N, C-alpha and C positions, 0 to 999 in steps of 0.2 A: 564709859563711852558716851559721847555727846549725843544730844537728842537728834542733831543733824545726821549723825551716822546711823542711829537707830531707824530713822525715817527715810533713809536713802532708798530710792526705788530699786526693785529687784527685777533682774531680767527673767523672762519666762523659763520654766524648767525645760531642760534639754530633752529632745526626743531623737534617738539615733535609730535610723532605719537601715537594716542590712542591705547590702548591695543587691541581692536578688529581689527584694521588695521594692527597691528603687526603680525597677523596670516595669512596674505595673502602669495602668492608665492614669493613676493619681500623680500629681506633680511631685517630682523628687525634691527632697530637701536640698538646700544649698550645701554642697559638700566640697571637700578637698582631698586630694590623694597625697599620701606621704611621698610617693615616688617622684611627684612633680612639684613638690613645695620648695620654695626658695630658701626654707630654713632647715632642710633635711640634714645638713651637715652639722647642725648644733642642737637639733631637737631629738625627738624619740627615735628616728631611723638611723642615727649616727652610730656607726659600727656594725650595722646589719648588712647581710648579703642581699643580693637582688631578689632572691626567692623569698626571703624573710620580709622584705619591704613590700613585696606583692601581697603577702598575707595580711599585712597591716592595711593595705589598700582595700582588701576585701571587707574590712569592718566598716568602711565609708563613714568616717567621723563627720558629725554634723558641724557646720561652720556657723558661728553666730556673731552678730555685732553687739557690742556693749557700749552704751553711751557713757560719757563722762559723768561720774557721780553715781552710776548704777552699781548695785551690789550683785556679784555673780553668785555667791553663796555666803551664808551667815554662820557664825559660831553656833554650833549645836545642830545644824541641819544634817539630815541623813547623808552618808557618803555613798555615792554611786559612780561618780565620774572623777577623772583627773582632767585638767584643762591645760592644753598647750596654747601659749600666747602667739598669735600670728602677727599682731601689730599692736601698738600702744603700750602702755605701762599700767600696772596694777600695784596696789599696796595691800599687804595682808596685815590684819590687826586683830587684837583680842580686847575684851572688856575686863578691866581690873575690878577687884571687889569693890573699890570706892567709886566705880562708875566712870573712871577715866579710860580713854582709848590708848592702848599701847601698840604702836606700829612695830611689826616684827619682821617686815621684809618688803622689798620692792621687786617686781617681776617684769622682765622685758621680753621682747620677741624671741621665740625659740626656747623659752623656759617653761617649766611645768608648774602648775598650782594644784592644790587639793590633796596632796599626798599626806597632809596632816590627818586626813580622815581614816587612814588605814588602821590605826591602833584601836580606836574605840568604835569604829563604824559610824562616826559622826565627825563633822568638821570641828577642829579645835580653834579655828580662827575664821575671820570673814575676809573676803576678797572684794575690793572695790576699784573700779576703773578710775584712773587719774586723768584720762583723756579718752576720746573716742577710740575704741579698740575692737579687736576681733580675736576670737578664740576657736579652738577645735575642742569639742566635747568628746572625750574618750571614755567609753564605758569600761570601768575597771574590771568587771566580771569577765567580759569578753577578752580583754587584754590578758588577764591572768590565765584563762583558758588557752589562749594562743601561745603564751609563753611556756606552757608545759611541754610544747612540741619543739621549742627552740632554746637551746642553751644560751645562744648569743642574746636573745631577747631577755631572758632571765637576768643575764648579766647587765644589760642595759638598764632594766628597771631597778635592779639593785644599786647600780652606780648612781642613778637619779635620786634614789632614796638616800644614799650615802651623802650626796651633795647637799641635801637638805639638812642632814645631821651636822655636816661640817659648817654650814652657814649659821646654824643655831650656836655651835661652839664658838665661832668667831664673833658672834654678837655678845656672847658672855664675856669673851676676852676684851672686846671693846668697852663694855660697861664696867668691867671689873678692875682693869689695870692700866688704862690709858687716860691721859689728860685731854682736854678739849681739843687742842691742836692735833694731836695724834688721831683722835677719833674722826674729825672732819677730814684730815688728809687721807686716812684709810678709806673713808666713804668715797671721796672723790676719785681716788686711785682705782677703787673697784668699779666705779661707773665708767671711768676711762678705759679700763681693761675690757669691760663688757661691750662698750661701744666699738672698740677696735676688733673684737671677735666677730662683730656683725658687719664689718666693712665700712664703718663710719670713722670720722676723725676722733682720735683719742685725746686731742688737745682742745677741741671746741664742741660743746653740746649744750642742750637746753634741759634743765632739770624740770621734770613734770610734777615733782612733789613740792609742797610748801616748806618754808623754813620751819614751821611748827611740826610738820610731819617728819622732817629730818631730825629735829630735836628729840621727838618722841622715840624715834628708832635708835638714836645714839645716846639716849639718856641725858640730854642737855636742855637747859632752858632756852627758850626762844631767843632771849637777849644774848646768851652765850654763843648761839649759832651765828647770829648776825655779827657779833663782835669778832668772832674767829674768822669769818669771811673777810671782814675789813682788815684784820691783821695780816692775813695771807696776801690781800691786795697791796697793802703798804709794804710788804716784804718783796713785792715784785713777782710773786708766784702765780697770781691769778689776775684776770680782769673780770669783774663781776658787774653785770647789768641786769638787775632783778634776778630772773632765773637763768639767764644766759651766762655760761661759764666759758672762759678761755683760759687754758692752762699755759702760762708763759714759760714756766720753768719746771718741766716734768721731773727732772732729776732732783731739783731742789725740794719739790713736793714729796718726792720719794724719800729724800733724807729726813724730812719732817716725820716720816713714819716708814720704817722698813716694811714693805708691803707683805702682809701675811693673809690678807682677805682674798679668797678664791672666788 
């Protein structure tokens, strides 16, 4: 991992105050309710009944702002929370034995981070904001306790964990069996699909990650990433203006890679 990554400023530790404590004379923390969140259809409440969502509201998740470049948690930190992204984009990464940073994922609004801490009780990766962002800190112990009384919530948490496993599997497929064009096409199609799910254009978006970070994630050299972007542009599949991407031929890009990334 680079020294810049090691020295990235860290946001203060989360403190979640239960709803009943938030009604004392002390100022209540900035909070959000799952039932009124604009991301409830793609985040943790997805698939839950009204009563179950009300129980989530009772936990009163603390809402926190994270500045671009700040680290939310680091590899090896004790695991206490999972984090729902309300806005902005994060990257997850880990340090390789030779000191290089390996990007393992990018997280957008409505997605959860931190589930990698479940196995060993400490985070297996670091999470860093790629732009000014906002998250909800979800105390996992309280969530687990709540899920014992709700089969639906147990299923939701299991589904979210399964989604992380699938993403890890897809990354291994990307790195192990695809050429450069297939890898970059898969990446762009995945971003397009995720943007569409959030009500944004699937054809035009701004990448918050650098070419180097894309290369780290896809197992490609920086020069190869830039060359492949140029190749797609010459083929009439994309218009590229620095980090701004406009997909001109979505079907053609899909043909470059039969989308298997979820």
